[in-house]
C-alpha positions as a printed Julia matrix, in Angstrom:
471×3 Matrix{Float64}:
 56.23  -61.02  -12.63
 52.69  -62.05  -11.71
 51.1   -65.09  -13.34
 47.62  -66.58  -13.11
 47.74  -70.31  -13.84
 45.88  -73.57  -13.35
 48.13  -76.58  -13.28
 48.43  -80.24  -12.34
 50.24  -79.96   -9.03
 53.71  -80.14  -10.56
 56.54  -77.64  -10.13
 57.47  -75.47  -13.11
 60.18  -72.9   -13.75
 59.5   -69.41  -15.08
 62.27  -68.29  -17.45
 63.48  -64.76  -18.24
 66.12  -64.03  -20.88
 67.93  -60.7   -21.1
 69.39  -58.94  -24.11
 72.53  -58.06  -22.16
 73.14  -61.56  -20.77
 73.43  -64.06  -23.62
 74.43  -67.62  -22.72
 74.01  -71.02  -24.33
 70.89  -72.62  -22.83
 70.9   -69.81  -20.29
 68.05  -68.06  -18.49
 67.12  -66.49  -15.19
 64.74  -68.95  -13.51
 62.43  -69.2   -10.52
 60.33  -72.21   -9.48
 56.57  -71.98   -8.99
 54.24  -74.63   -7.61
 50.82  -75.27   -9.17
 47.66  -76.55   -7.46
 45.99  -79.41   -9.31
 42.83  -78.19  -11.03
 42.84  -74.83   -9.24
 43.6   -71.31  -10.47
 46.41  -69.6    -8.58
 47.86  -66.1    -8.69
 51.61  -66.37   -8.18
 54.08  -63.52   -7.73
 57.72  -63.97   -8.75
 59.96  -61.1    -7.54
 62.83  -60.23   -9.87
 65.31  -60.45   -7.0
 64.44  -64.13   -6.45
 65.42  -65.19   -9.98
 68.78  -66.93  -10.43
 70.81  -67.38  -13.6
 71.27  -70.94  -14.9
 73.07  -72.38  -17.93
 72.4   -76.01  -18.9
 70.74  -76.39  -15.5
 73.8   -75.2   -13.55
 73.68  -72.16  -11.29
 75.89  -69.26  -12.39
 77.19  -67.64   -9.21
 77.51  -63.86   -8.75
 75.32  -63.11  -11.79
 74.11  -59.54  -12.15
 70.51  -58.91  -11.09
 67.69  -58.67  -13.63
 67.28  -55.29  -15.28
 63.63  -55.2   -16.41
 64.45  -52.9   -19.34
 66.63  -55.66  -20.84
 64.02  -58.44  -20.77
 63.63  -59.8   -24.31
 61.78  -63.09  -23.81
 59.98  -65.15  -21.2
 58.98  -68.79  -21.01
 58.08  -71.74  -18.84
 60.1   -74.93  -18.36
 59.05  -78.27  -16.9
 62.12  -80.15  -15.68
 61.1   -82.35  -12.75
 62.26  -85.49  -14.61
 58.82  -87.09  -14.19
 57.51  -88.76  -17.38
 53.96  -88.49  -18.61
 51.47  -85.82  -19.65
 51.3   -82.37  -18.09
 48.71  -79.59  -17.91
 49.4   -75.9   -17.42
 46.79  -73.32  -18.35
 47.85  -69.67  -18.39
 45.26  -66.94  -17.94
 47.6   -63.97  -17.49
 51.24  -62.92  -17.35
 51.85  -59.36  -16.16
 54.12  -57.17  -14.11
 53.47  -55.73  -10.67
 55.23  -53.28   -8.39
 55.86  -49.56   -8.19
 56.64  -49.12  -11.88
 53.66  -51.11  -13.19
 50.55  -49.58  -14.7
 51.36  -46.05  -13.56
 50.69  -44.5   -16.94
 53.81  -42.37  -16.57
 55.61  -43.86  -19.56
 55.0   -41.93  -22.76
 53.98  -43.94  -25.8
 56.53  -44.07  -28.61
 56.22  -41.17  -31.03
 55.59  -41.34  -34.76
 58.46  -41.79  -37.2
 58.8   -38.07  -37.89
 59.2   -37.07  -34.23
 61.54  -39.98  -33.49
 63.68  -39.23  -36.57
 63.99  -35.56  -35.66
 64.87  -36.49  -32.07
 67.58  -38.86  -33.29
 69.01  -36.32  -35.75
 67.9   -38.29  -38.83
 66.78  -35.24  -40.75
 67.94  -36.26  -44.23
 66.2   -39.63  -43.97
 62.99  -37.92  -42.93
 63.19  -35.5   -45.88
 63.77  -38.33  -48.36
 60.92  -40.41  -46.96
 58.58  -37.46  -47.42
 59.87  -36.68  -50.93
 59.61  -40.3   -52.12
 56.01  -40.83  -51.1
 56.91  -44.36  -50.0
 54.09  -46.25  -48.29
 55.05  -47.96  -45.05
 53.32  -51.23  -44.06
 50.64  -51.16  -41.39
 52.41  -53.97  -39.56
 55.39  -53.32  -37.23
 58.64  -52.74  -39.11
 62.33  -52.23  -38.46
 64.11  -49.28  -40.07
 67.89  -49.26  -40.45
 68.29  -45.5   -40.57
 71.42  -43.93  -42.1
 72.75  -40.87  -40.31
 72.8   -37.44  -41.94
 76.56  -37.91  -42.41
 75.92  -41.18  -44.26
 73.66  -39.43  -46.78
 76.12  -36.52  -47.02
 78.78  -39.01  -48.15
 76.78  -39.79  -51.29
 77.62  -37.8   -54.44
 75.48  -34.66  -54.46
 74.51  -35.21  -58.09
 73.21  -38.69  -57.24
 70.94  -37.36  -54.5
 69.62  -34.61  -56.8
 68.83  -37.2   -59.46
 66.92  -39.32  -56.94
 64.72  -36.34  -56.1
 63.73  -35.79  -59.73
 60.39  -37.32  -60.84
 62.18  -39.97  -62.91
 64.32  -40.93  -59.91
 61.6   -41.32  -57.28
 61.02  -45.02  -57.97
 64.73  -45.68  -57.47
 64.62  -43.63  -54.27
 61.7   -45.71  -53.02
 63.66  -48.9   -53.78
 66.67  -47.59  -51.84
 64.51  -46.62  -48.86
 62.66  -49.97  -48.96
 66.04  -51.69  -48.72
 66.46  -50.1   -45.28
 63.17  -51.54  -44.02
 62.63  -55.04  -42.64
 58.93  -55.98  -42.62
 58.88  -57.0   -38.96
 60.01  -55.36  -35.73
 63.25  -56.92  -34.49
 65.49  -55.91  -31.61
 69.24  -55.54  -31.88
 69.69  -58.83  -30.02
 67.53  -60.55  -32.63
 69.61  -58.95  -35.39
 72.69  -60.58  -33.86
 71.09  -64.02  -34.21
 70.47  -63.59  -37.98
 72.85  -64.37  -40.81
 70.97  -62.06  -43.16
 67.97  -59.75  -43.26
 65.34  -59.67  -46.01
 64.1   -56.16  -46.71
 60.91  -54.62  -48.02
 62.51  -54.32  -51.48
 62.96  -58.11  -51.6
 66.73  -57.85  -51.49
 68.72  -58.96  -48.48
 71.86  -58.0   -46.62
 74.26  -60.04  -44.53
 74.72  -59.51  -40.79
 78.25  -59.58  -39.37
 79.04  -59.86  -35.66
 82.81  -59.93  -36.13
 84.05  -56.95  -34.15
 81.57  -54.1   -34.6
 78.09  -55.26  -35.57
 77.32  -54.41  -39.2
 74.47  -54.9   -41.67
 75.48  -55.04  -45.3
 78.78  -53.42  -44.32
 77.09  -50.53  -42.48
 78.02  -50.3   -38.8
 75.31  -50.23  -36.17
 75.85  -47.01  -34.22
 72.62  -46.84  -32.19
 69.98  -49.47  -31.57
 66.48  -50.18  -30.31
 64.93  -46.74  -30.74
 61.16  -47.39  -30.52
 58.59  -45.55  -32.62
 54.87  -46.07  -33.07
 55.39  -48.33  -36.1
 58.2   -50.51  -34.79
 61.94  -50.1   -34.15
 64.75  -47.94  -35.51
 68.43  -48.92  -35.6
 70.86  -46.22  -36.73
 73.63  -47.12  -39.2
 76.62  -45.18  -40.52
 76.21  -45.87  -44.25
 73.49  -45.88  -46.88
 72.65  -49.41  -48.04
 72.61  -49.46  -51.82
 70.47  -52.2   -53.4
 71.13  -53.77  -56.77
 69.3   -51.57  -59.27
 69.97  -53.6   -62.44
 67.34  -56.1   -63.62
 68.08  -59.73  -64.45
 68.59  -59.0   -68.15
 71.24  -56.38  -67.38
 72.98  -58.68  -64.91
 73.12  -61.38  -67.61
 74.32  -59.06  -70.38
 77.06  -57.65  -68.14
 78.33  -61.11  -67.15
 80.7   -62.69  -69.71
 79.85  -66.19  -68.51
 76.21  -65.57  -69.5
 76.7   -64.34  -73.08
 74.99  -67.4   -74.56
 72.08  -67.19  -72.14
 71.62  -63.53  -73.06
 71.46  -64.44  -76.75
 68.89  -67.14  -75.99
 66.74  -64.76  -73.92
 66.73  -62.25  -76.76
 65.95  -64.9   -79.37
 63.05  -66.17  -77.28
 61.64  -62.66  -76.8
 61.91  -62.84  -73.01
 64.01  -59.7   -72.52
 61.0   -57.54  -71.6
 59.58  -60.14  -69.23
 62.87  -60.54  -67.35
 63.69  -56.83  -67.56
 63.0   -53.88  -65.28
 59.48  -53.55  -63.95
 58.64  -57.25  -64.16
 59.13  -59.97  -61.6
 60.36  -60.94  -59.18
 61.89  -64.0   -60.82
 64.42  -66.6   -59.75
 66.65  -67.56  -62.69
 68.91  -70.6   -62.86
 71.41  -69.29  -65.38
 73.51  -71.83  -67.33
 77.0   -70.5   -67.99
 78.5   -70.51  -71.5
 80.23  -73.85  -70.97
 76.89  -75.43  -70.08
 75.5   -74.49  -73.51
 78.76  -75.6   -75.15
 78.24  -79.07  -73.63
 74.95  -79.57  -75.51
 75.06  -82.0   -78.46
 76.65  -80.53  -81.57
 74.3   -78.2   -83.4
 71.6   -78.32  -80.69
 72.06  -74.72  -79.6
 72.24  -73.34  -83.15
 69.06  -75.25  -83.94
 67.23  -73.77  -80.94
 68.26  -70.24  -81.9
 66.88  -70.57  -85.43
 63.82  -68.61  -86.48
 60.78  -70.83  -86.14
 62.09  -72.71  -83.08
 60.94  -70.12  -80.55
 58.48  -72.5   -78.9
 61.19  -75.1   -78.26
 63.56  -72.42  -76.99
 60.89  -71.04  -74.64
 60.26  -74.56  -73.34
 63.94  -74.94  -72.46
 64.34  -71.48  -70.93
 61.08  -71.88  -69.02
 62.68  -74.66  -66.98
 65.23  -72.15  -65.72
 62.8   -69.51  -64.42
 60.73  -69.67  -61.22
 58.27  -66.96  -60.16
 59.32  -65.21  -56.96
 62.62  -64.32  -55.32
 64.08  -67.54  -53.92
 67.5   -67.57  -52.29
 69.57  -70.74  -51.88
 68.44  -71.34  -48.32
 64.79  -71.01  -49.42
 65.34  -73.54  -52.2
 67.06  -76.02  -49.9
 64.32  -75.59  -47.3
 61.54  -76.36  -49.8
 63.48  -78.98  -51.76
 61.14  -78.64  -54.74
 59.31  -75.91  -56.64
 57.49  -75.27  -59.91
 59.08  -73.4   -62.78
 57.66  -70.75  -65.12
 56.03  -73.58  -67.13
 54.77  -75.55  -64.15
 57.44  -78.26  -64.31
 58.8   -79.33  -60.93
 62.5   -78.98  -60.18
 64.27  -80.35  -57.14
 67.12  -79.01  -55.04
 69.58  -80.66  -52.72
 73.18  -81.18  -51.7
 75.13  -83.59  -53.9
 78.73  -84.43  -52.96
 78.73  -81.37  -50.74
 77.55  -79.04  -53.52
 74.21  -77.31  -54.01
 72.45  -78.71  -57.07
 69.22  -78.37  -59.07
 68.03  -81.43  -60.97
 71.63  -82.61  -60.95
 73.11  -79.34  -62.26
 75.67  -77.91  -59.84
 75.1   -74.35  -58.65
 78.39  -72.57  -59.34
 77.39  -69.25  -57.75
 74.23  -68.49  -55.82
 72.17  -65.56  -54.57
 73.26  -62.98  -57.16
 70.8   -60.17  -56.51
 68.96  -58.2   -59.18
 66.41  -55.44  -58.86
 63.68  -57.83  -59.98
 64.87  -61.15  -58.62
 67.82  -63.38  -57.89
 70.17  -65.36  -60.16
 71.94  -68.67  -59.52
 74.64  -69.79  -61.98
 74.51  -73.49  -62.93
 76.9   -75.72  -64.87
 74.37  -77.58  -67.03
 71.38  -76.71  -69.2
 68.13  -78.23  -67.89
 66.37  -80.04  -70.71
 62.66  -80.91  -70.79
 63.28  -84.23  -72.52
 64.95  -85.48  -69.37
 61.8   -84.86  -67.37
 59.04  -85.87  -69.75
 59.72  -89.54  -69.16
 59.12  -89.04  -65.44
 55.55  -87.84  -65.96
 52.67  -90.23  -66.55
 50.87  -89.78  -69.87
 47.6   -87.83  -69.75
 44.98  -87.0   -72.29
 45.76  -84.02  -74.51
 42.63  -82.1   -73.45
 43.38  -82.67  -69.76
 46.99  -81.57  -70.26
 45.88  -78.46  -72.14
 43.31  -77.6   -69.44
 45.96  -77.82  -66.74
 48.27  -75.58  -68.78
 45.41  -73.09  -69.06
 44.74  -73.17  -65.3
 48.42  -72.73  -64.51
 48.73  -69.8   -66.92
 45.81  -67.92  -65.36
 46.99  -68.61  -61.8
 50.43  -67.23  -62.73
 49.39  -64.48  -65.13
 46.48  -62.85  -63.29
 48.55  -61.78  -60.24
 51.19  -60.31  -62.57
 48.55  -58.33  -64.46
 46.96  -57.09  -61.23
 50.41  -55.94  -60.08
 50.8   -53.9   -63.27
 53.32  -56.32  -64.8
 51.51  -56.56  -68.13
 54.52  -57.78  -70.12
 55.15  -60.63  -67.69
 51.48  -61.62  -67.78
 51.38  -61.51  -71.59
 54.5   -63.7   -71.76
 52.91  -66.35  -69.53
 49.73  -66.41  -71.61
 51.57  -66.38  -74.94
 53.85  -69.23  -73.98
 50.88  -71.27  -72.76
 48.9   -70.77  -75.98
 51.91  -71.72  -78.09
 52.41  -74.82  -75.96
 48.73  -75.78  -76.29
 48.86  -75.37  -80.07
 52.04  -77.45  -80.33
 50.62  -80.05  -77.93
 47.25  -80.57  -79.57
 47.27  -79.39  -83.17
 46.27  -82.91  -84.24
 44.05  -83.82  -81.32
 42.39  -80.81  -79.65
 40.05  -80.11  -82.52
 39.96  -77.46  -85.21
 37.71  -75.03  -83.29
 40.03  -74.87  -80.28
 43.18  -74.48  -82.35
 41.6   -71.78  -84.52
 40.48  -69.81  -81.44
 43.97  -70.0   -79.97
 45.54  -68.91  -83.25
 43.04  -66.05  -83.47
 44.09  -64.94  -79.98
 47.74  -64.91  -81.11
 46.8   -62.81  -84.14
 44.73  -60.36  -82.07
 47.64  -59.92  -79.66
 49.98  -59.14  -82.55
 47.74  -56.24  -83.49
 47.9   -54.75  -79.99
 50.62  -52.18  -79.33
 50.52  -52.23  -75.52
 51.32  -55.15  -73.26
 48.03  -54.92  -71.38
 46.13  -55.19  -74.67
 48.2   -58.21  -75.68
 47.57  -59.85  -72.29
 43.8   -59.38  -72.64
 43.81  -60.8   -76.2
 45.56  -63.93  -74.96
 43.33  -64.19  -71.89
 40.12  -64.0   -73.93
 41.35  -66.91  -76.05
 42.17  -68.97  -72.96
 38.8   -68.21  -71.38
 36.98  -69.21  -74.57
 38.67  -72.61  -75.01
 38.84  -73.66  -71.35
 35.17  -74.83  -71.11
 35.67  -77.0   -74.21
 38.78  -78.58  -72.68
 36.94  -79.56  -69.48
 33.72  -80.93  -70.99
């Protein structure tokens, strides 16, 4: 290794870590001395590096194999307190193998796949028309034998025009949107894929990803890295609504979703959404008659308000929720997450089961229904016009991206719910002109047969009243 540095006269250590030598706090190290205020070119031969763990020399360690270098770094450990200065102009290699131009650049995916015998994968990628990101990626590539193990009828169906979107989803589930080496894979508990779904990583015995064994690793191609696996990873292809309807514990929630008219918005083609799904017993624990009252015709607005507290835009897994600690729901209300008595909770409701994957999001089962009345008291009172304006801003910020992504039903649902909330909020105080324009927007949307037409009818109403709300 050759480095060009300007330092402060102190002694530093250059660190090299290898993929085939993994130790706690371990690295191959070599000291280098800096000249205060002066640039120096320093050469560090591989043979002069020694392996240390927690600062202790490991005797008889194998020499550095340059092909296995996975990371480098610099350590200051002279036990002298105070500030330090180390400027780095260059880090490069030198020696017989450096800059010779003899190494061929990695080939494109097609040539690499053919060379690795991944012919079926290559054929399916071509047939699907899937678009790969411009950024480096990692492909977990099933072998030809892995695809051959699938039912022949299933593969034929995937190659039909109506099956191509499903095929693209399956292929996207084998792609991680960053290039990661096999050693990095070993340090992960799970991997998030291009489809949004994730798979667990197991290092018990043979390394596996989502149950598929890793049979070959670190094959470079022009767009990133390929790891070969022995099984096709099958994503969850059912949307949130299907997951709910097929789960006995969510029968009541399913009925509420249908009564509120949210089935299309939470169904296939819309999302992704994160849903906190109260189980049947959570609804049973509501005050007597409360649920029946919410499900009555004419109470849709109240039902939407309750269900809206249980839906968050995006695909958020439990670790994401715990990391953020707080997020905004479908209606803009904030909900908080944490660990209570050793259990994952949301606004005090215990999460019974987490990270249930759906094709258009993720579901977490909770033991209590979240009620808006419990949160209204926490919010300071604001003027009706100001509140309505903020609802309008939130709706457009949430709805416009959905519309631009082709999720017209989801966009229309956001706008519709907002308009209904504004009407309920300010029928007595927003003024007749504003209420009439909002009600006209609702009527215009009813006359539209397509979701994009409904979304535009709602949006025109919001655009027309917003200036009056902010005067």
